[in-house]
MIKOLTOR-966391 format. One line per field, with one value per residue: residue number from 1; x, y, z of N, C-alpha, C in turn; residue in one letter. Coordinates in Angstrom, 2 decimals. Each point is the difference from the previous one (the first is absolute). Layout:
BEGIN
n (NUM,...)
n_X (X,...)
n_Y (Y,...)
n_Z (Z,...)
ca_X (X,...)
ca_Y (Y,...)
ca_Z (Z,...)
c_X (X,...)
c_Y (Y,...)
c_Z (Z,...)
res (A,...)
end
This chain:
BEGIN
n (1,2,3,4,5,6,7,8,9,10,11,12,13,14,15,16,17,18,19,20,21,22,23,24,25,26,27,28,29,30,31,32,33,34,35,36,37,38,39,40,41,42,43,44,45,46,47,48,49,50,51,52,53,54,55,56,57,58,59,60,61,62,63,64,65,66,67,68,69,70,71,72,73,74,75,76,77,78,79,80,81,82,83,84,85,86,87,88,89,90,91,92,93,94,95,96,97,98,99,100,101,102,103,104,105,106,107,108,109,110,111,112,113,114,115,116,117,118,119,120,121,122,123,124,125,126,127,128,129,130,131,132,133,134,135,136,137,138,139,140,141,142,143,144,145,146,147,148,149,150,151,152,153,154,155,156,157,158,159,160,161,162,163,164,165,166,167,168,169,170,171,172,173,174,175,176,177,178,179,180,181,182,183,184,185,186,187,188,189,190,191,192,193,194,195,196,197,198,199,200,201,202,203,204,205,206,207,208,209,210,211,212,213,214,215,216,217,218,219,220,221,222,223,224,225,226,227,228,229,230,231,232,233,234,235,236,237,238,239,240,241,242,243,244,245,246,247,248,249,250,251,252,253,254,255,256,257,258,259)
n_X (116.56,-0.78,0.26,0.09,0.37,1.31,0.23,1.59,-0.72,-0.16,-0.33,0.77,1.12,-0.23,-0.38,1.37,0.45,-0.34,0.14,1.49,0.63,-0.64,1.42,0.56,-0.74,1.33,-0.19,0.01,1.34,-0.63,-0.54,0.27,1.15,0.01,0.32,0.16,-0.87,0.62,-0.07,1.59,0.46,-0.02,0.90,-0.05,-0.68,1.22,0.12,1.24,0.48,-1.29,0.49,0.09,0.85,-0.14,0.06,0.77,-1.22,-0.15,0.74,0.47,0.93,0.72,-0.46,0.18,1.12,0.68,-0.30,0.72,1.00,-1.05,-0.14,1.56,0.57,0.95,-0.43,-0.53,0.90,0.79,-0.86,-0.37,1.08,0.33,-0.94,0.87,1.37,0.58,1.42,1.82,0.53,-0.62,0.94,1.19,-0.58,-0.99,1.09,0.88,-0.13,1.35,0.23,1.39,-0.57,-1.16,0.73,0.62,-1.06,0.11,1.42,-0.31,1.21,-1.12,0.39,-0.84,0.04,-0.69,0.51,1.17,-0.45,-0.07,1.31,0.78,-0.90,0.06,0.88,0.16,-0.08,1.00,-0.49,0.64,-1.33,-0.05,1.07,-1.21,-0.67,-1.02,1.56,-0.83,-0.20,-1.05,0.38,-1.52,-0.37,-0.47,0.26,-0.64,-0.18,1.07,0.59,0.07,0.09,-1.54,-0.92,-0.60,-1.86,-0.14,-1.41,0.23,-0.18,0.58,-1.08,0.08,0.51,-0.10,0.63,1.05,0.80,0.85,-0.04,0.28,-0.40,-1.23,1.72,0.01,0.68,-0.95,-0.91,0.23,-0.37,-1.28,0.13,-1.07,0.00,-0.30,-0.62,-0.58,-0.77,0.01,-0.46,-1.54,-0.12,-1.59,1.39,0.52,0.55,-0.30,1.24,0.50,1.29,0.44,0.54,1.15,0.09,0.86,-0.43,0.49,-0.19,0.02,-1.12,-0.14,-1.45,0.23,-1.44,0.28,-0.75,0.13,-1.03,-0.75,0.96,0.07,1.11,0.16,0.50,1.48,0.97,0.27,-1.66,0.00,-0.61,-0.42,-0.84,-0.99,0.19,0.11,0.20,-1.70,-0.02,0.37,0.64,0.32,-0.10,0.54,-0.45,0.66,0.64,-1.78,1.06,-0.01,1.16,-0.43,1.35,-0.24,0.85,-0.82,0.35,-0.38,-0.69,0.25,-1.22,0.76,0.68)
n_Y (-48.65,-0.32,-0.63,-1.25,1.44,-0.21,-1.10,-0.18,-1.06,-0.77,-0.58,-1.29,0.48,0.78,-0.89,-1.13,1.37,0.77,-1.06,-0.21,1.37,-0.14,-1.05,0.41,-1.64,-0.69,-1.12,1.30,0.31,0.45,-1.14,-0.62,-1.33,-0.88,0.22,0.62,0.56,-1.02,0.38,-0.05,-0.89,-1.14,0.01,-0.74,-0.21,0.47,-1.91,-0.14,-0.96,0.30,0.99,0.92,0.69,1.30,-0.41,1.58,1.07,0.15,1.03,-0.11,1.07,-0.27,-1.15,0.03,0.82,-1.12,-0.97,0.63,-0.32,-1.40,0.47,0.55,-0.39,0.25,-0.35,-0.90,0.22,-0.12,-0.46,-0.85,0.13,0.10,-1.28,-0.64,0.03,-1.08,1.20,-0.64,1.03,0.16,-0.57,0.19,1.40,-0.85,-0.24,0.92,0.33,0.18,1.55,-0.19,-0.85,0.83,0.76,-0.49,-0.05,1.23,-0.20,-0.50,0.99,-0.16,-0.66,0.26,0.00,-0.95,0.63,0.08,-1.02,-0.76,0.38,-0.13,-1.69,-0.21,0.26,-0.96,-0.21,-0.63,-1.10,-0.99,-0.60,1.60,-0.40,-1.29,1.39,-0.13,-0.40,-1.12,0.82,0.29,1.19,0.77,-0.69,0.68,-0.34,0.81,-0.96,0.89,-0.84,-0.36,1.58,0.20,0.83,0.26,-0.46,0.91,-0.46,-1.34,-0.39,0.76,0.26,1.10,-0.30,0.10,-1.52,-0.15,-1.49,0.39,-1.23,0.71,-0.39,-0.45,0.57,1.28,-0.58,0.42,0.64,1.12,0.05,0.57,-0.31,1.03,0.01,0.86,-0.10,1.90,-0.89,0.80,1.09,0.19,0.48,0.13,0.25,0.34,-0.85,0.50,-0.88,-0.85,-0.05,-0.92,0.28,0.34,0.86,-0.54,1.12,-0.65,1.23,-1.09,-0.34,1.00,-0.21,-0.45,0.50,0.53,-0.47,1.43,-0.88,-0.10,0.23,0.82,-0.20,1.00,-1.23,0.11,-0.31,-0.57,0.40,0.44,-1.12,-0.06,-1.17,0.34,-1.11,-0.01,0.57,0.81,-0.30,0.14,-0.09,0.61,-0.99,0.82,0.04,0.44,-0.86,-0.44,0.19,0.92,-0.72,0.13,-0.44,-1.02,-0.26,-1.13,0.52,-0.90,-0.04,-1.36,-0.55,0.97,-1.11)
n_Z (-11.50,-0.10,1.22,-0.44,-1.38,-0.11,-0.23,0.33,0.61,-0.16,-1.39,0.05,0.55,-0.81,-1.11,0.48,0.31,-0.91,-1.39,0.51,-0.39,-1.25,0.75,-0.81,-0.91,-0.94,-0.41,0.88,-0.31,-0.34,-0.38,1.76,-0.13,0.20,-1.02,1.61,0.48,-0.27,-1.16,-0.61,-1.15,0.80,-0.10,-1.40,1.04,-0.01,-0.17,0.88,-0.67,-0.55,-0.86,0.53,-1.37,0.41,-1.83,0.33,-1.00,1.33,0.44,1.15,0.09,-1.54,-0.10,1.74,-0.37,-0.49,0.31,1.04,-0.86,0.04,1.40,-0.52,1.12,0.10,-1.37,0.49,0.40,-1.27,-1.02,1.52,0.10,-1.11,0.24,1.46,-1.25,0.94,0.77,-0.40,-0.02,-0.46,-0.68,0.11,0.17,-0.68,-1.06,0.43,-1.71,-0.13,-0.20,0.25,1.18,0.48,-0.41,0.73,0.73,-0.72,0.29,0.89,0.71,0.47,0.27,-0.03,1.21,0.23,0.46,-1.10,-0.69,1.33,0.34,-1.04,0.07,1.62,-0.16,-1.37,1.39,-0.33,-0.08,0.30,-0.01,-0.32,0.59,0.04,-0.75,-0.70,-0.15,-0.71,1.30,-0.56,0.10,-0.10,-1.49,-1.20,-1.59,-0.54,-1.14,-0.68,-0.63,1.34,-0.16,1.11,-0.52,1.35,0.16,-0.12,-1.02,-0.34,-1.17,0.78,-0.71,0.67,-0.01,0.77,0.40,-1.27,0.69,0.71,0.30,0.77,1.15,-0.66,-0.45,1.17,0.82,0.65,-1.14,0.18,-0.95,-0.34,-1.26,-0.95,-1.29,0.53,-0.93,-0.28,-0.44,-1.49,1.28,-0.32,0.90,-0.54,-0.98,0.88,0.52,0.93,0.59,0.52,1.02,1.05,0.66,-0.01,-0.77,-1.10,-0.50,-1.30,-0.42,-1.29,-0.44,-0.73,0.06,0.89,0.13,1.27,-0.14,0.79,1.06,-1.34,-0.40,-1.10,0.20,-0.74,-0.55,-0.55,-0.83,1.22,0.00,1.48,0.27,1.57,-0.06,0.46,-0.45,1.40,-0.54,-0.13,-0.99,-1.45,-0.68,-0.88,-1.07,-0.17,-1.16,-1.25,0.00,-0.57,-1.19,0.86,0.34,1.15,0.35,0.69,0.73,0.00,1.22,0.60,1.25,0.88,0.93,0.83,0.57)
ca_X (-0.75,-1.10,0.17,-1.22,-0.12,0.48,1.09,1.06,0.45,0.69,-1.29,0.00,-0.17,-1.28,-0.96,-0.80,-0.08,-1.72,-1.12,-0.11,-1.14,-1.22,-1.28,-0.16,1.06,0.69,-0.93,-1.10,0.13,-0.95,0.73,1.16,-1.18,0.60,1.33,0.92,-0.49,-0.52,-1.01,0.30,0.01,1.18,0.85,0.19,0.98,1.30,-0.08,0.75,0.11,-0.98,0.44,-1.23,0.19,-0.95,0.50,-0.68,1.13,0.05,-0.21,-1.38,-0.09,-0.58,-1.11,-0.74,0.14,-0.83,-1.76,-0.63,0.56,-0.93,-0.89,0.07,-0.54,0.65,-1.03,-1.21,0.60,0.38,-1.61,-0.32,0.68,-0.62,-1.32,-0.29,0.79,1.36,1.20,0.10,0.46,-1.56,-0.50,1.16,-0.13,-0.82,0.34,1.37,1.06,-0.04,-0.58,0.70,-0.69,-1.70,0.66,0.68,-0.90,-1.38,0.27,0.04,1.07,-0.10,-1.39,-0.37,-0.70,-0.68,0.02,0.32,-0.70,-1.24,0.02,-0.15,-0.80,-0.52,0.15,-0.96,-1.54,-0.38,0.31,1.01,-0.24,0.33,0.73,0.22,-0.87,0.68,0.67,-0.69,-1.38,0.41,-0.85,-0.54,0.73,-1.03,-0.09,-0.97,0.72,-1.17,-0.67,-0.29,-1.34,-0.60,-0.55,-0.78,-0.63,-0.61,-0.58,-0.94,-1.10,-0.21,0.21,0.51,0.78,0.64,1.63,0.73,0.96,0.61,0.42,1.68,0.03,-0.91,0.58,-0.16,-0.76,0.39,0.23,0.05,-0.37,0.38,1.07,-0.34,0.59,-1.01,-0.80,-0.97,-0.47,-0.93,-1.72,-0.30,-0.65,-1.07,-0.20,0.87,-0.65,0.90,-0.03,0.87,0.57,1.17,1.27,0.24,0.17,0.92,0.22,1.32,-0.77,0.87,-0.30,-1.53,-0.46,-0.99,-0.88,-0.59,-1.07,0.14,-0.97,-1.27,0.53,1.14,1.46,0.75,1.24,0.18,0.72,1.01,-0.11,-0.21,-0.65,0.06,-1.34,-0.43,-1.03,-1.23,-1.39,-0.27,1.02,-0.33,0.22,-0.36,1.25,-0.17,0.72,-0.69,-0.63,-0.09,1.06,1.30,-0.38,1.38,0.73,0.49,0.70,-0.57,0.55,-0.75,0.68,-0.98,0.24,0.93,-0.52)
ca_Y (-1.37,-0.19,-1.02,-0.49,0.26,-0.53,-0.43,-0.26,-1.24,-0.57,0.10,-1.54,0.72,1.29,-0.56,-0.89,0.71,0.64,-0.85,-0.53,0.76,0.13,-1.38,-0.80,-0.86,0.47,-0.40,0.41,1.48,0.23,0.14,-1.03,-1.24,-1.53,-0.75,1.05,1.28,0.32,-0.63,-0.55,-1.32,-0.33,-1.25,-1.38,-0.32,-1.24,-0.67,-0.19,-0.67,0.16,1.20,0.78,1.43,0.80,1.21,1.01,0.81,1.34,-0.07,0.26,1.48,0.38,-0.28,1.30,1.14,-0.57,-0.10,1.15,1.59,-0.18,0.80,1.75,0.70,1.36,0.52,0.51,1.14,1.70,0.34,0.40,1.20,0.81,0.82,1.33,1.33,0.30,-0.20,-1.27,0.44,0.36,-1.26,-0.51,0.49,-0.52,-1.64,-0.12,-0.05,1.26,0.07,-0.92,-0.96,0.27,0.09,-1.68,-0.90,0.52,-0.14,-1.54,-0.02,0.05,-1.10,0.12,-0.88,0.06,0.78,1.20,0.45,0.50,1.54,0.96,0.03,0.65,1.21,0.32,-0.44,-1.25,-1.16,-0.60,-0.52,0.97,-0.29,-1.86,-0.60,-0.45,1.32,-0.10,0.17,1.35,0.75,0.12,0.56,-0.06,0.63,0.46,0.61,0.95,-0.96,-0.31,0.66,0.06,0.78,0.08,1.14,0.59,-1.08,-1.30,0.10,1.42,0.42,0.89,-0.36,1.45,-0.47,-1.40,-0.18,-1.14,-0.15,0.33,-0.79,-1.28,-1.32,-0.01,-0.47,0.95,1.68,0.89,0.51,-0.31,0.87,-0.08,0.89,0.48,1.07,0.64,0.78,1.24,-0.32,1.29,0.13,-1.14,-1.51,-0.67,0.20,-0.20,-0.67,0.78,-1.38,0.21,0.28,1.06,0.17,0.90,0.38,0.64,-0.13,-0.46,0.95,0.48,0.96,-0.93,-0.01,-1.14,0.27,-0.72,0.55,0.91,0.95,-0.89,0.52,-0.36,-0.27,0.36,-0.63,0.68,0.16,-1.40,0.17,-0.73,0.51,-1.18,-0.83,-0.32,1.04,-0.72,0.26,0.27,0.20,-0.15,0.94,1.67,0.28,0.86,-1.29,-0.92,-1.45,0.66,-0.79,0.65,-0.88,0.83,-0.34,0.08,-1.16,-0.24,-0.07,-0.16,1.61,0.06,-0.44)
ca_Z (0.03,1.23,0.00,0.05,-1.01,-0.93,0.32,-0.90,0.00,-1.45,-0.13,0.78,1.67,0.15,-0.35,0.90,1.24,-0.58,0.42,1.73,1.17,-0.06,0.46,-1.68,-0.42,-1.04,-1.33,-0.22,-0.45,-1.82,-1.33,0.03,-0.88,1.32,-0.26,0.48,-0.04,-1.57,-0.82,-0.95,0.28,0.88,-0.82,1.25,0.74,-0.19,0.63,0.45,1.79,1.27,0.24,-1.52,-0.32,-0.97,-0.60,0.24,-0.55,0.74,1.88,0.62,0.35,-1.16,-0.51,0.34,-0.53,-1.57,0.58,0.60,-1.20,-1.17,0.79,-0.29,1.21,-0.01,-1.11,0.96,1.63,-0.43,-0.48,0.78,0.38,-1.32,-0.13,1.16,0.09,0.55,-0.38,0.29,1.38,0.82,0.10,0.60,1.36,0.14,-0.03,0.68,-0.79,-0.66,-1.30,-0.58,-0.43,-1.15,-1.13,-0.52,-0.27,-1.07,-1.64,-0.41,0.34,1.42,0.43,0.98,0.99,0.41,1.63,-0.51,-0.95,0.65,0.92,-1.39,0.22,0.73,-0.09,-1.10,-0.14,-0.89,0.06,-1.07,-1.17,-0.59,-0.01,-0.21,-0.06,-0.88,-0.91,-1.29,0.00,-0.77,-0.05,-1.02,-1.56,-1.48,-0.80,-1.03,-1.20,-0.95,-0.46,0.54,0.46,-0.86,0.56,-0.11,-0.48,1.91,0.77,-1.05,-0.67,-0.58,-1.40,0.00,1.61,0.49,-0.78,-0.11,0.51,-0.13,1.18,-0.16,1.03,0.24,0.07,1.17,0.94,1.19,0.03,1.21,-0.64,-1.63,-0.59,-0.95,-0.90,-0.67,-1.38,0.20,-1.54,0.65,0.22,1.33,1.39,0.53,-0.25,1.22,1.65,1.22,0.75,1.52,0.76,0.94,0.18,-1.04,-1.49,-0.14,-1.99,-0.20,-1.55,-0.62,-1.27,-0.11,1.28,0.84,0.85,0.37,0.96,1.24,1.01,-0.72,-0.30,-0.90,0.07,-1.17,-0.10,-1.57,-0.43,1.21,0.89,0.75,1.61,0.29,0.85,1.09,-1.36,0.74,-0.43,-1.20,-0.99,-0.87,-1.19,-1.84,-1.18,-0.92,-1.62,-1.07,-0.87,0.88,-0.18,1.02,1.55,1.47,0.89,1.44,0.68,1.21,0.90,1.33,0.89,0.83,1.10,0.91,1.07)
c_X (-0.45,0.30,-1.38,-0.59,0.62,1.52,0.90,0.56,-0.13,-1.57,-1.54,-1.04,-1.08,-1.11,-0.61,-0.21,-1.12,-1.04,-0.44,-0.93,-1.43,-0.65,-0.22,1.32,0.35,-1.46,-1.44,-0.04,-1.04,2.14,1.03,-0.36,0.69,1.44,1.19,-0.48,0.09,-1.25,0.72,0.01,1.43,1.11,-0.40,1.43,1.14,0.06,1.48,0.28,-0.80,-0.24,-1.51,0.11,-0.71,0.59,-1.08,0.75,-0.46,-0.32,-1.67,-0.30,-0.59,-1.38,-1.12,-0.36,-1.11,-1.24,-0.92,0.00,-1.17,-1.11,-0.15,-0.71,0.93,-0.52,-1.48,0.22,0.00,-1.11,-0.97,0.51,0.14,-1.55,-0.59,0.57,0.71,0.60,0.51,0.41,-1.62,-0.98,0.71,-0.52,-1.40,0.03,1.34,0.65,1.05,-0.02,0.66,-0.12,-0.77,0.59,0.53,-1.30,-0.82,0.94,0.16,1.56,0.14,-1.57,-0.79,-0.55,-1.55,-1.00,-0.07,-1.27,-1.82,0.02,-0.39,-1.62,-1.11,0.07,-0.96,-1.35,-0.65,0.51,1.35,-0.46,0.31,1.47,0.51,-1.19,0.27,-0.04,-0.24,-1.32,0.37,-1.12,-0.94,0.90,-0.56,0.32,-0.90,0.38,-1.47,-1.19,-1.41,-1.39,-1.09,-0.92,-1.96,-0.76,-0.32,-0.99,0.00,-0.80,-0.31,0.06,0.99,1.12,0.76,1.31,0.18,0.95,1.12,1.23,2.00,1.04,0.01,0.74,0.92,-0.98,0.19,0.20,-0.04,-1.05,-0.33,-0.01,-0.97,0.26,-1.96,-0.61,-0.90,-0.62,-1.28,-1.01,-0.49,-0.21,-0.55,0.34,0.80,-1.03,1.26,0.06,0.61,0.74,0.43,1.73,0.07,0.44,0.71,0.16,0.82,-0.35,1.38,-0.27,-1.25,-0.66,-0.96,-0.52,-0.33,-0.87,0.01,-0.50,-0.36,1.48,0.83,1.15,0.75,1.56,0.51,1.36,1.51,-0.75,-0.55,-1.52,-0.19,-0.85,-0.41,-1.10,-1.30,-1.01,0.08,1.36,-0.53,1.18,-0.19,1.45,-0.52,0.69,-0.99,-0.70,0.08,0.31,1.37,-0.40,1.45,0.27,0.54,0.55,-1.05,0.21,-1.32,0.96,-1.15,0.10,0.60,-0.85,0.39)
c_Y (-0.52,-1.89,-1.16,0.26,-0.26,-0.54,0.07,-1.11,-0.95,-0.10,-0.94,0.23,0.79,-0.71,-0.85,0.49,0.60,-1.12,-1.11,1.49,0.06,-1.89,-0.57,-0.31,1.07,-0.08,0.14,1.59,0.42,0.01,-0.84,-1.09,-0.60,-0.17,1.09,1.02,0.41,-0.36,-0.52,-1.63,-0.13,-0.96,-1.70,-0.40,-1.29,-0.55,-0.37,-1.23,-0.32,1.45,0.72,1.30,0.41,1.52,0.85,0.97,1.31,-0.41,0.32,1.44,0.17,-0.61,0.86,0.72,0.39,0.07,1.49,1.42,-0.21,0.65,1.21,0.61,1.39,0.99,0.36,0.42,1.12,0.28,0.49,1.38,1.18,0.70,0.40,1.14,0.06,-0.54,-1.21,0.55,0.03,-1.61,-0.91,0.19,-0.61,-1.61,-0.46,-0.74,0.62,0.02,-0.53,-1.67,-0.29,0.22,-1.12,-1.02,0.54,-0.45,-1.80,-0.49,-1.11,-1.47,0.78,-1.17,0.29,0.50,1.45,0.52,-0.36,1.65,0.71,0.15,0.91,1.67,0.85,-0.82,-1.17,-1.31,-0.73,-0.34,0.54,0.09,-1.09,-0.13,-0.62,1.06,0.27,1.02,2.02,0.76,-0.19,0.95,-0.87,0.87,-0.64,0.53,0.68,-1.10,-0.81,0.07,-0.29,1.20,-0.01,1.38,0.39,-1.08,-0.76,0.78,1.50,0.91,1.40,0.10,1.95,0.08,-1.14,-0.15,-1.46,-0.18,-0.25,-1.01,-1.47,-1.45,-0.33,-0.44,0.43,1.24,0.59,1.27,-0.50,1.02,-0.27,1.09,-0.02,0.93,-0.01,0.38,1.33,-0.59,0.87,-0.01,-0.96,-1.64,-0.86,-0.05,-0.13,-1.16,-0.29,-1.75,0.58,0.34,1.65,-0.12,1.20,0.11,0.93,-0.18,0.23,1.33,0.31,1.10,-0.87,0.93,-0.49,0.73,-0.61,1.05,1.35,0.96,-0.86,0.27,-0.83,-0.20,-0.12,-0.53,-0.02,-0.22,-1.65,0.75,-1.16,0.22,-1.38,-0.33,-0.40,1.34,-0.25,0.95,-0.35,0.36,0.04,1.33,0.90,0.04,0.50,-1.10,-1.35,-1.46,0.20,-0.48,0.73,-1.02,0.32,-1.51,-0.23,-0.89,0.04,-0.77,-0.44,1.14,-0.62,-0.61,0.57)
c_Z (1.18,-0.25,-0.52,-1.46,-0.95,0.14,-1.08,-0.11,-1.74,-0.28,0.28,1.46,-0.09,0.10,1.03,1.13,-0.03,0.34,1.57,0.60,-0.69,-0.20,-1.50,-0.05,-0.97,-1.00,0.39,-0.30,-1.42,-1.16,-0.13,-0.01,0.98,-0.73,-0.31,-1.16,-2.09,-0.91,-0.72,0.16,0.67,-1.02,0.90,0.85,-0.43,1.33,0.05,1.72,0.74,0.60,-0.70,0.86,-1.02,-0.30,-0.19,-0.98,0.58,1.41,0.34,0.01,-1.31,0.13,0.66,-0.41,-1.51,0.42,0.80,-1.10,-1.13,0.35,0.09,1.17,0.07,-0.68,0.62,0.97,-0.32,-0.45,1.31,0.48,-0.60,0.07,1.26,-0.08,1.19,-0.37,0.85,1.82,1.05,-0.04,0.97,1.68,0.45,0.68,0.56,-0.58,-0.64,-1.70,-1.21,-0.20,-0.75,-1.30,-0.95,0.46,-0.85,-1.38,0.48,0.59,1.27,0.18,1.93,1.06,0.04,1.02,-0.56,-1.02,0.88,0.11,-1.50,-0.44,0.56,-0.18,-1.06,-0.17,-0.82,0.31,-0.05,-1.28,-1.10,-0.75,-0.85,-1.03,-1.94,-1.28,-1.27,-0.24,-0.81,0.13,-1.31,-0.69,-0.54,-0.77,-1.02,-1.16,-0.73,-0.79,0.60,0.76,-1.01,0.13,-0.01,0.14,2.02,0.58,-0.99,-0.86,-0.20,-1.27,0.34,1.48,0.29,-0.05,0.67,0.69,-0.02,1.05,-0.14,1.01,0.10,0.24,1.37,1.26,1.65,-0.20,0.84,-1.05,-2.16,-0.85,-1.49,-1.27,-0.64,-1.24,0.90,-1.57,0.86,0.21,0.51,1.15,0.09,-0.48,1.09,1.17,0.84,0.75,1.27,0.04,0.91,-0.53,-1.23,-1.68,-0.36,-1.64,-0.15,-1.80,-0.54,-1.62,0.22,1.40,0.88,1.09,1.20,1.63,1.45,1.36,-0.86,-0.73,-1.44,-0.40,-1.64,0.00,-0.93,0.54,0.71,1.30,1.00,0.99,0.82,1.36,1.08,-0.91,1.23,-0.49,-1.59,-1.28,-1.26,-1.29,-1.26,-0.72,-0.34,-0.99,-0.52,-1.25,0.83,-0.04,0.68,1.39,0.76,0.31,1.46,1.02,1.59,1.34,0.81,1.12,1.22,1.17,0.91,1.40,1.49)
res (M,R,R,G,I,A,S,T,R,P,L,E,S,Q,I,N,V,S,M,N,D,L,N,N,P,P,N,Q,I,P,G,F,S,E,S,G,F,S,G,T,E,I,P,A,P,I,F,N,S,D,K,I,S,L,S,M,H,E,D,G,E,A,T,I,R,R,V,L,S,S,Y,E,I,G,A,K,L,K,Q,L,R,L,R,K,K,I,A,L,V,D,L,G,K,H,T,G,L,S,A,S,M,L,S,Q,L,E,N,G,K,M,I,P,T,L,P,T,L,A,R,I,A,M,V,F,D,V,S,L,D,H,F,F,G,D,K,R,R,R,K,P,F,G,I,V,R,A,D,A,R,I,Q,F,P,E,R,A,G,S,P,K,P,A,Y,L,F,E,C,L,A,F,S,A,S,D,K,G,M,Q,A,F,L,A,E,F,P,K,R,E,P,E,E,V,S,E,H,F,H,D,G,S,E,F,I,H,V,L,E,G,T,V,A,V,T,Y,Q,G,D,E,Y,Q,L,R,T,G,D,S,V,Y,F,D,A,S,E,P,H,A,Y,R,G,I,S,K,S,S,N,S,S,A,K,A,L,V,I,T,S,P,P,R,L)
end
């Protein structure tokens, strides 16, 4: 273990040294309040013979552990390591910490000093804000119920659209893709027109047969077939069926262009 990376001293001593190293007073550390590093209400003081005594439900070390545990530093550290596919032993070589200590940090059994956390952050090329950011921030997640979807025609007001579609992920924000349930009525080649847009497109036929025209050629996709293509090229689709009353259905996914 390298000197200065981690310490076996009591937790309060570690925190004080860490903050002194960074020339930050304790009450400037994110999430800490001025009332003894605790966000809980302090019991009223008891006055006795002009002497003031403060009744506390927990000691300083327990308070520090409780406040820091709310940031889930260990879980964020483990997520970074797994995302980079780095073993504990290899991470230890870069940080100067033992695999055992890193494991304890990830499992929340130890609280890292700020210099230790700064060293780990440098290895993963992230700032300390990554560990002390808003713990309530969540990744995009949106559910769309079946009865909440609305079907739209290819073009508003079109008397005979080549397809109709329903948005499957309209409730989610910051999406990296768009998903649609599309319906393709029976159409003749001259009844549909080509279009194009940035990004890529993926089609998986759920029911019936869909004809996809791409770069001048037409391809027939039957139930269970899929196709992926660069959507910046002109393309068109239409339903193929024996009856004019039946339609094909497909899952259509589009994604923005790669930068």
